[in-house]
C-alpha positions, -999 to 999 in steps of 0.1 A, spaced: 22 -5 -249 15 -17 -214 -18 -19 -196 -13 -25 -160 -42 -32 -132 -27 -24 -97 -47 -33 -66 -44 -18 -32 -60 -33 -1 -36 -28 25 -57 -5 44 -93 7 49 -90 19 14 -98 -6 -13 -85 8 -42 -82 -4 -81 -64 18 -109 -58 8 -142 -23 21 -160 -14 25 -195 27 29 -196 26 39 -160 0 63 -159 -31 60 -145 -60 56 -166 -90 55 -141 -88 50 -105 -119 37 -83 -116 37 -46 -133 40 -12 -123 40 22 -145 33 51 -142 23 83 -159 -9 80 -137 -33 59 -156 -38 22 -125 -49 -1 -144 -82 -5 -175 -70 -15 -161 -37 -37 -130 -53 -51 -138 -76 -76 -168 -47 -86 -139 -22 -87 -116 -41 -113 -149 -50 -132 -156 -17 -134 -119 4 -143 -115 -20 -171 -154 -16 -185 -152 23 -181 -118 24 -194 -130 -1 -225 -97 -22 -218 -106 -60 -217 -83 -81 -190 -66 -103 -222 -55 -62 -230 -39 -62 -196 0 -69 -197 2 -72 -158 -15 -75 -125 2 -56 -98 -9 -59 -57 6 -42 -25 23 -66 -11 22 -52 27 26 -49 54 -10 -39 63 -46 -58 73 -39 -94 76 -75 -95 58 -74 -67 35 -40 -81 20 -53 -115 19 -83 -103 -3 -64 -85 -22 -35 -111 -32 -60 -141 -39 -78 -115 -65 -41 -105 -83 -27 -140 -84 -67 -154 -93 -67 -132 -122 -27 -139 -131 -37 -174 -132 -67 -169 -159 -46 -145 -181 -15 -162 -179 6 -126 -170 26 -115 -148 17 -105 -111 44 -77 -97 39 -66 -60 43 -31 -48 57 -20 -12 27 -9 6 49 18 26 65 32 -5 33 38 -21 16 58 7 48 73 6 47 84 -30 14 106 -22 33 129 -6 54 156 -27 81 175 -13 115 190 -22 140 176 5 140 161 35 124 126 42 92 111 42 81 86 70 52 66 60 34 46 90 4 25 87 -14 21 119 -7 -18 142 -20 -19 177 -17 4 207 10 31 200 31 6 173 32 12 139 47 -6 108 67 23 91 101 26 67 119 62 56 125 72 21 139 102 7 124 131 -5 128 107 -41 115 81 -32 148 62 -20 149 40 10 170 50 35 154 25 61 136 -8 59 102 -15 72 99 -23 105 71 -26 131 79 -5 158 61 11 190 62 50 185 79 71 220 87 103 223 125 90 212 114 76 181 134 95 150 151 121 176 185 115 157 172 123 120 179 165 119 168 169 83 130 178 79 107 151 81 74 142 66 51 117 83 20 105 64 -7 77 71 -31 70 91 -14 72 130 -11 107 132 -36 110 158 -22 89 177 15 104 170 11 137 166 12 145 204 43 123 213 65 129 180 67 168 185 100 179 176 105 211 157 116 192 122 85 173 123 54 176 102 21 157 98 5 156 64 -26 147 76 -40 145 43 -23 119 31 -39 90 50 -42 56 32 -18 42 5 -38 44 -33 -34 23 -66 -33 55 -83 8 58 -72 12 19 -76 6 28 -113 43 45 -122 63 25 -91 42 -9 -109 51 1 -144 93 5 -135 91 -31 -125 75 -45 -150 103 -27 -171 128 -49 -152 104 -79 -156 106 -79 -115 82 -107 -111 70 -126 -87 59 -164 -84 29 -166 -89 21 -197 -70 42 -191 -43 39 -156 -33 28 -146 -1 19 -105 12 44 -95 35 22 -91 70 56 -82 87 42 -96 120 25 -132 128 -13 -131 124 -23 -129 159 -58 -150 166 -77 -145 195 -102 -168 214 -132 -161 229 -131 -177 268 -161 -198 272 -182 -197 303 -190 -232 315 
């Protein structure tokens, strides 16, 4: 019997799920315009364990969304996951954020393209088939009317980019599942358990989130 705590903080959604053998027991999450991960995450972790009646000592592993996504959100999630792994001496599992997002779409055929907002018309994206097998690796790309134009299959876009992309991506085989906006720890449960069974673990000491792009720090101009 394996209990895995799943942590997803790559976007505005601060999400925690406790899973038993790949099935979510309880998920606690909130998506807010102002990132509240630093305040909410540890509260959610405590709540899902207490409500489920599972102690930290019962956990078999900690899983964390690896990115891409918000620099600050990823840092908070990974720091919490690594801290728990160190304290409990249990494995760390990383899960592809875009695969988690794609897992929220249930389709019978075609392709799923999860997209997370970056800057301006730029997105983080990947391509999966309807069985969630990755067809193209993660990229940071600028969306234009020519994006994905070579794809003839039915495409389902998911993520928080619908508002800025649906007026540009207008081919007849393109569909936007606007209700699927953010990745959730709920969908991490099955993915992390698959990795747990394969003993596909990270080195807790050296693991870093997958930022994809260098974090840009803007310094304010001083008048003087």
